[in-house]
N, C-alpha and C positions, 0 to 999 in steps of 0.2 A: 704686225707683229709675225714670226717666223711660224712659219708652217709642220705641225707634230705628224711626225710617221708613230704607226704600233708601240714599234720603244719607246719614244720619249714617253706616249700617253701609257703606256702601263708602269711608267717610275711617279707616275702623280696620284698624290693622298687625293683620295675623293674632293677635302677642301680646292683644292690647284682646279682638281678639273671643270672646279662648274667654274672656277674663276677665268680659267682660260676660255669656256664652254660662253660667259658672259662676252667677252672679252670678242671673241669672234661675230657672237651675234649684232656686238651694234659697230662690226664693221662690213660688215654686212650689208646689213640694212641704209650704212654708209651710200654705200656699192651703187644698192638698188635705185636709193634715191638722184644720184647723181642722172644714173641711164630714164629716168623716168625724169626729172628736168628736161633733157635730153643730152644731157653731155657728151661725151663718149670717156668712156672705161682709162687709167691709163694706164691699170694691167689687166685685159678682156679675161686672162686663166684665172685672175685668183679669186673670182666669185667659186669656179668650181670647182678650185681649192681650199677653200673652206668649207664647200659646199662638203661634201668630202670629208676633211678633217673636222666635222663636228658631229660625223655621224662616226667616225672611230669613237670621238669622246663616249658617243650612249653606248653602245657600242659596249666599251670597257666598265661605265658606268653598269652595263646592266650582266655582265658577267663578273664582276668587284660580288655585286651584289647576290647573287647567287653560290655564289663560293663562300659569303661565309653565313 
């Protein structure tokens, strides 16, 4: 799954935001389990990107709620 930037996130509907959030959480858990199992992640920077994207999504959800 591609990392979303602020402009991309702003264009998404609330339903799409929650779908993206769920997919990113699944991917993050998968990467964490690989590390816990002792395997080296294929792309270690990906975890950081996922965390940041999740934070962006949560921030946008809050902004959209206050604007309603």
